C-alpha positions, 0 to 999 in steps of 0.5 A: 707937611710943608705948611706955611702960616703966612696967609693963615687966619689966627683964631681962638684955640686955647690958653696955651697954644696958638691956633690958625685956620688954613687952606691946604694946597688941595683946597681943604680947610684945616685947623693948626695948633702951634706955639714957639718952644713946643716940647719935643713929641708934644704934638705927636703924642696928642696925635697918637691920642686922637687916633687911639680915641678914634680906634675905640669906634665910640667917639668922633674926633678930628682926623689928624692930617700932620704932626711934628714938633712944629705943629699939629694939623687937624681936619676943620670941624664946623660949628654945630650942636652936641647932643647930650645923650649921644655924648653920654653913650659915646663916652661910656663906650670909649671908657669901656674900650679900656687901656692896658694899665693906669697911666698907659699911653696911646700906641705910638705916643712918644710921651711923656704924659703931659697935660698942656706943658705939664709933664706928669708921671706915666709909669703904668700901674695896676693900682689906681689909688696909689697911681692917682696919689703918687703920679698925679697929685703929689707931683703938682703940689710943689708948684700949685701955690697952696697954703701950708694947710692946703698942702697938708690937706692934699697930702692927707687925701693921698694917705687916705686915697685907698679908702676914698677912690671907690671900688676897683675898676679896670683901666678906662680909655680916657680923653684925659682933659675933658672939660666942656671946651674940648667937646666941639660939635659932638667931637672930642678934641685936645686930648691928654689920652691915657689909661685911667679911672673913668670918673676922672673924665666925668668929674672934669666934664662937670667942673667947668659946665657940661656941654649939655642942658640939663646935664642929667641927660648926659649922665643918664645916657652914660649909665645906660651903657656903663653904670657907675659904681655906688658912691660916685657922686661923693667922689666928684670933688676927689677927682676934680682935685687933679684938674684944679691942681693943674689949673693952679699950676698953669694959671694961678688965680683962685684955682689953688683955693678951689683945690684946697676946698676940694681936698678938705672934704676928704682929708679926714 
């Protein structure tokens, strides 16, 4: 798409990319995500993720209008409420739509797997506990700014992860970056879509506040469609460890200390 940002209006759109509201030649409004130095395949991978989530028939996402290495162009979503129960049932149906393996990328995604600008392992696996430890947590440790004790706590979690991760489950189709800011007017936006454990999406959604009040309505509706395994409440902090480490790498601040506290709960 031949798109000029000359008369575009800059809007709030996240901590990493620049976001613009534009009017297309045919009169439609659109949302454009861009930034200098965006990585090759980054926006195409996000576009493939949106299409994969949409293909589940379970959730609402913005239509992809264009994607290349310069920008991602999406349909404009007006503001509006998000119904907690509708979101819970939709997310459960999305997770149940499945994925070929843990770490599987959406069809057509050039990859590699990224959360924002962070590249993480994406070698598909049938073993969730080892995948979570070795392809998600361990690669973040050198850059997360943890204390020596904090790093040892995360390493201890990785050693015990087979006993901590919960009963075996098939790979779920994950949004992958599901904090409350990525739920807009009942739509899921800004995914890092892949195959993973559904409790990761649920744990992250609780980390920064669910987009529903009270949050119990959301979880009850989710379990109407896809009941959670016993002990899931005890694993919330275990699966929040991933987004906390990601935020520690990207933003620093108090995220390293929060990750350390989460890890100590499971370090033994």
